NUPADO-919103 format. One record per residue (C-alpha): residue number from 1; x, y, z; chain. Coordinates in steps of 0.5 Angstrom, whole numbers. Layout:
% residues N
@i = NUM	east = X	north = Y	up = Z	ch = A
...
//
This chain:
% residues 243
@i = 1	east = -33	north = 68	up = -52	ch = A
@i = 2	east = -39	north = 65	up = -56	ch = A
@i = 3	east = -40	north = 59	up = -56	ch = A
@i = 4	east = -44	north = 54	up = -60	ch = A
@i = 5	east = -48	north = 57	up = -67	ch = A
@i = 6	east = -53	north = 61	up = -69	ch = A
@i = 7	east = -59	north = 58	up = -67	ch = A
@i = 8	east = -57	north = 56	up = -60	ch = A
@i = 9	east = -52	north = 61	up = -57	ch = A
@i = 10	east = -48	north = 60	up = -51	ch = A
@i = 11	east = -45	north = 65	up = -47	ch = A
@i = 12	east = -39	north = 63	up = -44	ch = A
@i = 13	east = -32	north = 68	up = -41	ch = A
@i = 14	east = -27	north = 67	up = -35	ch = A
@i = 15	east = -29	north = 72	up = -30	ch = A
@i = 16	east = -23	north = 76	up = -27	ch = A
@i = 17	east = -27	north = 77	up = -20	ch = A
@i = 18	east = -29	north = 70	up = -19	ch = A
@i = 19	east = -22	north = 68	up = -22	ch = A
@i = 20	east = -25	north = 63	up = -27	ch = A
@i = 21	east = -31	north = 62	up = -32	ch = A
@i = 22	east = -38	north = 61	up = -27	ch = A
@i = 23	east = -42	north = 55	up = -29	ch = A
@i = 24	east = -48	north = 55	up = -23	ch = A
@i = 25	east = -50	north = 58	up = -18	ch = A
@i = 26	east = -54	north = 58	up = -11	ch = A
@i = 27	east = -57	north = 65	up = -8	ch = A
@i = 28	east = -59	north = 66	up = -1	ch = A
@i = 29	east = -63	north = 72	up = 0	ch = A
@i = 30	east = -60	north = 76	up = 7	ch = A
@i = 31	east = -64	north = 82	up = 6	ch = A
@i = 32	east = -72	north = 82	up = 3	ch = A
@i = 33	east = -71	north = 89	up = 3	ch = A
@i = 34	east = -68	north = 93	up = -3	ch = A
@i = 35	east = -66	north = 99	up = -3	ch = A
@i = 36	east = -65	north = 104	up = -10	ch = A
@i = 37	east = -57	north = 106	up = -12	ch = A
@i = 38	east = -56	north = 112	up = -12	ch = A
@i = 39	east = -55	north = 115	up = -19	ch = A
@i = 40	east = -56	north = 109	up = -23	ch = A
@i = 41	east = -64	north = 109	up = -22	ch = A
@i = 42	east = -68	north = 105	up = -23	ch = A
@i = 43	east = -64	north = 100	up = -21	ch = A
@i = 44	east = -63	north = 98	up = -14	ch = A
@i = 45	east = -59	north = 91	up = -10	ch = A
@i = 46	east = -61	north = 87	up = -4	ch = A
@i = 47	east = -56	north = 83	up = 1	ch = A
@i = 48	east = -55	north = 76	up = -1	ch = A
@i = 49	east = -50	north = 70	up = -1	ch = A
@i = 50	east = -48	north = 65	up = -6	ch = A
@i = 51	east = -45	north = 59	up = -8	ch = A
@i = 52	east = -41	north = 59	up = -15	ch = A
@i = 53	east = -40	north = 53	up = -18	ch = A
@i = 54	east = -33	north = 56	up = -23	ch = A
@i = 55	east = -29	north = 52	up = -28	ch = A
@i = 56	east = -22	north = 54	up = -26	ch = A
@i = 57	east = -16	north = 50	up = -28	ch = A
@i = 58	east = -10	north = 50	up = -25	ch = A
@i = 59	east = -4	north = 47	up = -28	ch = A
@i = 60	east = -3	north = 39	up = -25	ch = A
@i = 61	east = -10	north = 39	up = -22	ch = A
@i = 62	east = -14	north = 32	up = -27	ch = A
@i = 63	east = -19	north = 34	up = -32	ch = A
@i = 64	east = -24	north = 30	up = -36	ch = A
@i = 65	east = -26	north = 31	up = -43	ch = A
@i = 66	east = -28	north = 29	up = -50	ch = A
@i = 67	east = -24	north = 26	up = -54	ch = A
@i = 68	east = -26	north = 31	up = -61	ch = A
@i = 69	east = -20	north = 29	up = -66	ch = A
@i = 70	east = -13	north = 26	up = -67	ch = A
@i = 71	east = -8	north = 26	up = -71	ch = A
@i = 72	east = -1	north = 22	up = -70	ch = A
@i = 73	east = 1	north = 28	up = -67	ch = A
@i = 74	east = -4	north = 31	up = -63	ch = A
@i = 75	east = -11	north = 29	up = -58	ch = A
@i = 76	east = -16	north = 35	up = -59	ch = A
@i = 77	east = -21	north = 35	up = -53	ch = A
@i = 78	east = -28	north = 38	up = -50	ch = A
@i = 79	east = -28	north = 41	up = -44	ch = A
@i = 80	east = -36	north = 41	up = -41	ch = A
@i = 81	east = -38	north = 43	up = -47	ch = A
@i = 82	east = -34	north = 50	up = -48	ch = A
@i = 83	east = -27	north = 50	up = -47	ch = A
@i = 84	east = -22	north = 46	up = -52	ch = A
@i = 85	east = -16	north = 42	up = -50	ch = A
@i = 86	east = -10	north = 39	up = -53	ch = A
@i = 87	east = -5	north = 35	up = -51	ch = A
@i = 88	east = 1	north = 34	up = -56	ch = A
@i = 89	east = 4	north = 28	up = -57	ch = A
@i = 90	east = 10	north = 31	up = -52	ch = A
@i = 91	east = 6	north = 29	up = -47	ch = A
@i = 92	east = 4	north = 23	up = -49	ch = A
@i = 93	east = 8	north = 17	up = -45	ch = A
@i = 94	east = 11	north = 12	up = -49	ch = A
@i = 95	east = 6	north = 6	up = -47	ch = A
@i = 96	east = 1	north = 10	up = -53	ch = A
@i = 97	east = 2	north = 7	up = -60	ch = A
@i = 98	east = -2	north = 11	up = -65	ch = A
@i = 99	east = -5	north = 7	up = -70	ch = A
@i = 100	east = -11	north = 6	up = -74	ch = A
@i = 101	east = -16	north = 0	up = -73	ch = A
@i = 102	east = -22	north = -2	up = -78	ch = A
@i = 103	east = -21	north = 5	up = -81	ch = A
@i = 104	east = -21	north = 8	up = -74	ch = A
@i = 105	east = -14	north = 13	up = -72	ch = A
@i = 106	east = -14	north = 11	up = -65	ch = A
@i = 107	east = -9	north = 12	up = -59	ch = A
@i = 108	east = -6	north = 4	up = -57	ch = A
@i = 109	east = -3	north = 2	up = -50	ch = A
@i = 110	east = 3	north = -2	up = -52	ch = A
@i = 111	east = 1	north = -6	up = -44	ch = A
@i = 112	east = -6	north = -6	up = -45	ch = A
@i = 113	east = -9	north = -8	up = -50	ch = A
@i = 114	east = -16	north = -5	up = -48	ch = A
@i = 115	east = -14	north = 2	up = -46	ch = A
@i = 116	east = -14	north = 6	up = -53	ch = A
@i = 117	east = -16	north = 13	up = -54	ch = A
@i = 118	east = -19	north = 15	up = -60	ch = A
@i = 119	east = -25	north = 19	up = -63	ch = A
@i = 120	east = -31	north = 20	up = -57	ch = A
@i = 121	east = -28	north = 18	up = -51	ch = A
@i = 122	east = -28	north = 21	up = -44	ch = A
@i = 123	east = -21	north = 22	up = -42	ch = A
@i = 124	east = -18	north = 24	up = -36	ch = A
@i = 125	east = -11	north = 29	up = -36	ch = A
@i = 126	east = -7	north = 33	up = -33	ch = A
@i = 127	east = -8	north = 41	up = -34	ch = A
@i = 128	east = -1	north = 45	up = -35	ch = A
@i = 129	east = -4	north = 51	up = -37	ch = A
@i = 130	east = -10	north = 56	up = -37	ch = A
@i = 131	east = -11	north = 60	up = -43	ch = A
@i = 132	east = -15	north = 65	up = -40	ch = A
@i = 133	east = -17	north = 70	up = -44	ch = A
@i = 134	east = -19	north = 64	up = -50	ch = A
@i = 135	east = -21	north = 58	up = -45	ch = A
@i = 136	east = -16	north = 53	up = -48	ch = A
@i = 137	east = -12	north = 48	up = -44	ch = A
@i = 138	east = -6	north = 46	up = -46	ch = A
@i = 139	east = -6	north = 39	up = -43	ch = A
@i = 140	east = -2	north = 32	up = -41	ch = A
@i = 141	east = -2	north = 25	up = -42	ch = A
@i = 142	east = 5	north = 23	up = -39	ch = A
@i = 143	east = 2	north = 21	up = -31	ch = A
@i = 144	east = 0	north = 14	up = -30	ch = A
@i = 145	east = -7	north = 16	up = -27	ch = A
@i = 146	east = -9	north = 20	up = -34	ch = A
@i = 147	east = -13	north = 16	up = -40	ch = A
@i = 148	east = -19	north = 13	up = -42	ch = A
@i = 149	east = -24	north = 14	up = -36	ch = A
@i = 150	east = -27	north = 7	up = -37	ch = A
@i = 151	east = -21	north = 4	up = -37	ch = A
@i = 152	east = -19	north = 8	up = -30	ch = A
@i = 153	east = -25	north = 6	up = -27	ch = A
@i = 154	east = -25	north = -2	up = -29	ch = A
@i = 155	east = -19	north = -1	up = -27	ch = A
@i = 156	east = -19	north = 2	up = -21	ch = A
@i = 157	east = -26	north = -3	up = -19	ch = A
@i = 158	east = -22	north = -9	up = -21	ch = A
@i = 159	east = -16	north = -7	up = -16	ch = A
@i = 160	east = -21	north = -5	up = -10	ch = A
@i = 161	east = -24	north = -14	up = -12	ch = A
@i = 162	east = -18	north = -16	up = -11	ch = A
@i = 163	east = -16	north = -12	up = -6	ch = A
@i = 164	east = -22	north = -15	up = -2	ch = A
@i = 165	east = -20	north = -22	up = -4	ch = A
@i = 166	east = -14	north = -22	up = -1	ch = A
@i = 167	east = -17	north = -19	up = 5	ch = A
@i = 168	east = -21	north = -25	up = 5	ch = A
@i = 169	east = -16	north = -31	up = 4	ch = A
@i = 170	east = -13	north = -27	up = 10	ch = A
@i = 171	east = -19	north = -28	up = 14	ch = A
@i = 172	east = -20	north = -35	up = 11	ch = A
@i = 173	east = -13	north = -37	up = 12	ch = A
@i = 174	east = -13	north = -34	up = 20	ch = A
@i = 175	east = -19	north = -37	up = 22	ch = A
@i = 176	east = -17	north = -44	up = 19	ch = A
@i = 177	east = -11	north = -43	up = 23	ch = A
@i = 178	east = -15	north = -42	up = 29	ch = A
@i = 179	east = -17	north = -47	up = 28	ch = A
@i = 180	east = -11	north = -52	up = 27	ch = A
@i = 181	east = -9	north = -48	up = 34	ch = A
@i = 182	east = -15	north = -50	up = 37	ch = A
@i = 183	east = -15	north = -57	up = 35	ch = A
@i = 184	east = -7	north = -58	up = 36	ch = A
@i = 185	east = -10	north = -55	up = 44	ch = A
@i = 186	east = -15	north = -60	up = 46	ch = A
@i = 187	east = -10	north = -66	up = 42	ch = A
@i = 188	east = -5	north = -64	up = 48	ch = A
@i = 189	east = -10	north = -62	up = 53	ch = A
@i = 190	east = -13	north = -70	up = 52	ch = A
@i = 191	east = -5	north = -72	up = 51	ch = A
@i = 192	east = -5	north = -69	up = 58	ch = A
@i = 193	east = -11	north = -71	up = 61	ch = A
@i = 194	east = -9	north = -79	up = 59	ch = A
@i = 195	east = -3	north = -78	up = 64	ch = A
@i = 196	east = -7	north = -75	up = 69	ch = A
@i = 197	east = -11	north = -80	up = 69	ch = A
@i = 198	east = -5	north = -86	up = 68	ch = A
@i = 199	east = -1	north = -83	up = 74	ch = A
@i = 200	east = -7	north = -82	up = 79	ch = A
@i = 201	east = -7	north = -90	up = 77	ch = A
@i = 202	east = -1	north = -91	up = 79	ch = A
@i = 203	east = -1	north = -87	up = 86	ch = A
@i = 204	east = -6	north = -91	up = 87	ch = A
@i = 205	east = -3	north = -98	up = 86	ch = A
@i = 206	east = 2	north = -95	up = 89	ch = A
@i = 207	east = -1	north = -94	up = 96	ch = A
@i = 208	east = -5	north = -99	up = 96	ch = A
@i = 209	east = 3	north = -103	up = 96	ch = A
@i = 210	east = 5	north = -99	up = 101	ch = A
@i = 211	east = -1	north = -101	up = 106	ch = A
@i = 212	east = 0	north = -108	up = 104	ch = A
@i = 213	east = 7	north = -108	up = 106	ch = A
@i = 214	east = 6	north = -103	up = 112	ch = A
@i = 215	east = 3	north = -109	up = 114	ch = A
@i = 216	east = 8	north = -114	up = 113	ch = A
@i = 217	east = 13	north = -110	up = 118	ch = A
@i = 218	east = 19	north = -115	up = 115	ch = A
@i = 219	east = 19	north = -111	up = 109	ch = A
@i = 220	east = 18	north = -104	up = 112	ch = A
@i = 221	east = 25	north = -103	up = 108	ch = A
@i = 222	east = 23	north = -105	up = 101	ch = A
@i = 223	east = 17	north = -100	up = 102	ch = A
@i = 224	east = 22	north = -94	up = 103	ch = A
@i = 225	east = 26	north = -96	up = 98	ch = A
@i = 226	east = 19	north = -96	up = 92	ch = A
@i = 227	east = 16	north = -90	up = 96	ch = A
@i = 228	east = 24	north = -86	up = 93	ch = A
@i = 229	east = 23	north = -90	up = 86	ch = A
@i = 230	east = 16	north = -87	up = 84	ch = A
@i = 231	east = 18	north = -80	up = 86	ch = A
@i = 232	east = 12	north = -81	up = 89	ch = A
@i = 233	east = 14	north = -77	up = 97	ch = A
@i = 234	east = 10	north = -73	up = 97	ch = A
@i = 235	east = 4	north = -78	up = 98	ch = A
@i = 236	east = 0	north = -78	up = 105	ch = A
@i = 237	east = -2	north = -84	up = 107	ch = A
@i = 238	east = -5	north = -86	up = 114	ch = A
@i = 239	east = -1	north = -85	up = 120	ch = A
@i = 240	east = 0	north = -94	up = 122	ch = A
@i = 241	east = 1	north = -97	up = 127	ch = A
@i = 242	east = 8	north = -101	up = 126	ch = A
@i = 243	east = 7	north = -104	up = 133	ch = A
//
């Protein structure tokens, strides 16, 4: 298949051995000593290893191309400058509406006003079938991940930024909650310390009162009553003789 003008012709054909169109290759010669091929002199052969870049679209693959023509019933695309593609109206999702804006034919999205397909737009579409003989693709814009590449990339970037913003907000909220917990913990600790201090002062006061009452043997019964009432039976007192 010849692609291009008569002045600058390009050859592109489907190779059945490689099952694709050869676009580029990287050769590594394994043996520098060539051998003359018997029967087809003067040709010779060498052993080599090559990495091949092939154009071999298969059904359900995503392919990118440039829109070259629009009609009410179809979108015509060129892929890699040599393979043609067509997307008919039955394979264009209902989201897109054919219209004319400023004298230019376009397929505009009803859901997103900035998603527009026109001549010159690079689009991403799904491969339905591939004619190997004429290198022609039948495509589809039914999947949501197809359409204008520029708009799809922008949408993907906005989604990433939104996810990043949500993550940062959650981190900030988490830090704020931790700080609040620390503040509450500090307040609880402060209240607890105040309680311990008051309790310690109360015990010292009881201790002094107990010493005073022990010295006065006539109020020994009142001492026992005081100890039970204040719930400090476990408080240790020095041994005091009552004789």
